[in-house]
C-alpha positions, 0 to 999 in steps of 0.5 A: 815229868818232862821238863821243857827248856824255854827261852825269853820269848816264851814268857807268855807260855811260862805264865800259862803253865803257872796259871795251870798250877805247874812249877816253872823256873825263871831268871832273876838278876840274883839267882834263878827262882822256882815259880808257882802260883802263890794263891794256889796251895796245890801249886805251892806244895809242888815247890816244896816237893821239887826242892825237898824243902821243909814246910816251915821254911817261909817262901818269898812272893815275887811280883811284877809291879807294886799294885800286886801287893795290895790285896795281901799285905799292909804296906807302911810308909817306910816300906813304900820308901824302900820300894820307891828306892830299890824296886825293881831290884834285889831287895825283899821286904817282909810285911804283915799279912792281911788276915786270911789273904796269904796261905800259911804254906807260903808264910811258914805259919807266920803272920808276915810275908816277904815280897820282891819285885825283880829287876829282870825283865823276863821274870816280870813278863812271866809274872804278868802272864801268870796274872798273880804273884808267884812264890820264888825260892831259889831253883835248887835242891834245898840246902845246896848252892843256888843256881846262877844259870839255867844249866844249874837248874836243869841239874837239880830240877830236870824231871821235877818241874814243868819248865825252865826259862833260860835267860843266861847267867844271872848278874848279881849271883847271890840272893836278895837282901831281906829286910823285916819291916814288920817290927819297930826297928827295920832289921836285915835278916839276909844280906845282899846287894842292897846294903845296910848303909843304903837302907839307912840313907833311904829310911833316915833311921838306924837299920839293925843287921841281925846277921852280923852277930850269930848269937843275935841272929839265933834269937831272931824269928826265922822269917826269911829263907836261909835263917833256920836250915843249912843253906848253900852247902856242897857235899864236898868239904869247903874251907874259907881262907884269908888272902893274907894266908895264901902262901901258907895255904899253898904249902898244905894243899893236897893234890886233889884240893882246889882254890876259888880266889880272886885273880891277884890271889891266884897269881900269888898261888901260881897253881895249875889252872885245872885246880883254880876257879877265878873269882875275877878282880872285883867284889861284884865278879866274886859274888857273881862267880861264887855259887857257880864255882861251888857247884862246878867243883861239887860235881867234880868227882876227883876234887877234895877240899874246896878252899874259897877266899873271903872278901872284906866285910863291907857292903856286898862283901857281907852278902858274899861272906854270909853265903860262903860261911854257910857253904863252909859250915863256918870252917876256916883255914888256920895256920 
């Protein structure tokens, strides 16, 4: 298959391709997604093939407006409060499906489905042109770092999908927060830019974070992407490190090793620029650059181990550390 590279001006054409049952990569504010008509089983199957994704890994349905949800799910008042507060935006909400209204290919065999309404205007324009909700998993080979540019998508998906809509680098850089609203206690299944504190403020009730304790998360039904299978992982060896250990790390670095860290830490290390990837000066910039740096070094044949700085586990830092821990297989540099 020849993959077309489209611009933001081609949203209508991208929608027509989706209507025809094709798979199209589209931009969001978090990462690039892999779109297909969520009501067309043949189109959904193409997504699993393109990504080499396990069939029991549920997909997120992505919509252009709240009205598109109505035929598919039962929406509680609490879920509506979250939509009013955070949509469009990087929050995915899991809700009970209406009987027979959502393909089991999308839900992974569950009686729940996850919905998101992205903040990216091009994404919503593509979905409006398609006229139906679309599935929207990250547009990468399953298990690898998520794509934050159209070039990342091209690397993984060229020849596998019909088109890629290029809207430049994404703004957030990690996938949306996933909250399960199908249970008695609202539960975060994947951390993201929308934090636990923000969710509790809107809902005016406690929100359980199933990702904060691994032993707890292992007993939670995997209703969201990234819970059951290895995710975000380069082929290269990745180790996390605490910035307080930067000088100790420098003393053991091999010539082929590289470091991804914030500017202050890189100044302490004083390594050649060819061996470093700047995560900027803020948590926002670090989160935006994480997947891009992992992809860059994973594709560099002369790179050995990738050392990546951890962030304070507060707010967006939880999402950053969650993705980094998965990429590193929980491996940490120790003295």
